[in-house]
N, C-alpha and C positions, 0 to 999 in steps of 0.2 A: 504493500500500500504506500509506504513512504517513498519508495523509488518512483512510483508513478507520480506522486505529488511533486517530488523534486523535479521531475522532467517537465511537469506542467508549469510550474512557477519559476523555474530557473534552469541554468545550464547544467550539464553533467559535470561531475567531478572529473578532472583530467586524468588520463591514464598516467600512473606513476606518482600521483599525489599521495603523500604519506600521512597526512593529518587524519584525524577522526572527527567527523562532524557530529554535533549533538543531534538527537532525534528530530528536533524541530528546526534544524538549521539546513538551509539549502543554498546552493551556489547561485549567485547573481551574475558573476562574470569571472573569467579566469584567463591567465596569460602565462607564458613561459619566459623565464629569463635564464641566463647562464647558471645562476645559483639554484634554480629549480622553479617550481610552480608558485605563482601568486594567485590566491583564490579569495574573492570577495563574497562574503555571505551576509545574511541579515545581522549577524552578531559582530562581524569585524573582518579584518583582512588577515588571511593566513600568509605568513612570510616564510620563505625557505630558510632553514638554518642547517648547520652541519649536523648530519644524522637525523634530520626530521623537519618538522614544520611547526610553527607556533602561531596561534591566533592572537592578534592585537585588537581589542575592542575599539570600536569607532571613537569612543570617548577618550581613548588614550593615544589617538593620532593627532598631534598638534598641528601638523601641516603636511600636505601632500601636493607635489607639483608634477606637471607633465611637460617635458621639453625635449625635442630631438630624440624621440623614442626612449627616453629615460624617465622612469617614474622614481621620484625622490620622496622618501617617507621619513618624517621626523616623529618618532615615538616619544611619549612622555612617560616618565616613571613616577610613581607615587613615592614621595620622600618623607611624608609625615602627615600629621593631622593638626588642625587648629579648630577645636570645637567640632562642628559638623562639616567643616571645609577640609578639602584634601590639598596638601601642598604638593606641587609637582615640579619636575625639572626635565628639560628636553635632553634626550640622548643624541648621540651623533647621528647625522643623516645617513640613511641607507639608500643606495642607488641601484636600480634594477633596469638594465637595458632589455626591453621587451621585444621579442621576435615578431609576434603578431598580437598587438595590444588589444584588438577588438574593442569592446566597450568597457574594459577594466578601468582605464584612466577616468572616464566619465562617471562610472559607478563609485569609484573611490572619492572623487571630488564631491559628488552629491551626498554620499553618506557622511563624510566628515562634516560638511556644511550643515546637513540636517540635524546632526547631533548637538549643534550649538544653539542654545535657546537665547542666551544673552551674553554680552562681553563688555568689559569696561577696563580701561587702562588708568591707573592711579599713579600720578607722579609722587615720588617719595624721596627723602634724602638719599643720595647715592644712586638714584636711577628710578625705576618704575616697577610696578607689579601689574600683571594681567589677572583679572577676575573673570572666569568663564563658567557660566552655568550650562551644563551639558546633560543630555539624556543618556541613560545607560542602555545599550542595546539589549533587547529581549525582556525588558521590564518597563514599568511605568515610573521608575525611580529617576531622580536627577541628582547631580552632584555639583557642588560649587568647587571648582578647581582654582588654585591660586599659583601663579608662576612668577616668582620674583626674579628680576634681573640680577646678575652678579653684582655684588657691592651694596645691595639693599639690605638694611637691617632686618633679619628674619623675625626678630621679636615684634617689631612694628607690624610687619606683614601678618604675622600670626594673630595679633590682636584685632587688626582690621578684618581679617578673614572670619574670626569668631563672631564679631559683631554683624558682619554681612550675612553669614549663615543664619544667625538668629533672626535677623530682620526678614530674610526670605522665608523662613519657616513660619513666621508670624503672618506673612501675607498670603501664605498658601491656604 
């Protein structure tokens, strides 16, 4: 039954893909790079890694760009908590030269953009911090992510993040 549903609503999993999709996860688009298969699903983007594949939720992709057959993905990692907010930092960009990109770059751009509900940049001593409210794929939950620039006092950012999360919770 699930195989039929996946074929109806999305692409097939590419031959040789080593990830294991969740029961209610289906492929929206896929492409192949030198490193392996990139597979976009409703929950995130599967990236090839040495010895396997790993899904990155749409809410943890800070930026994705497409230029000259290269998909560049910047993933965020969660570095801590400030109340109900999540502090994040960007990892190094990963670049994938896609042989036949198909609709993968468009799907990635749309899914990353759709996960963002609101964003705000706050200038602070030593730089700025981005506050981004994002939906978590596969649920109705949202998260307030805070990404301080290097040099910004993390204590100030954490206090502002705590207050912002409390304010958002009060408005919900």
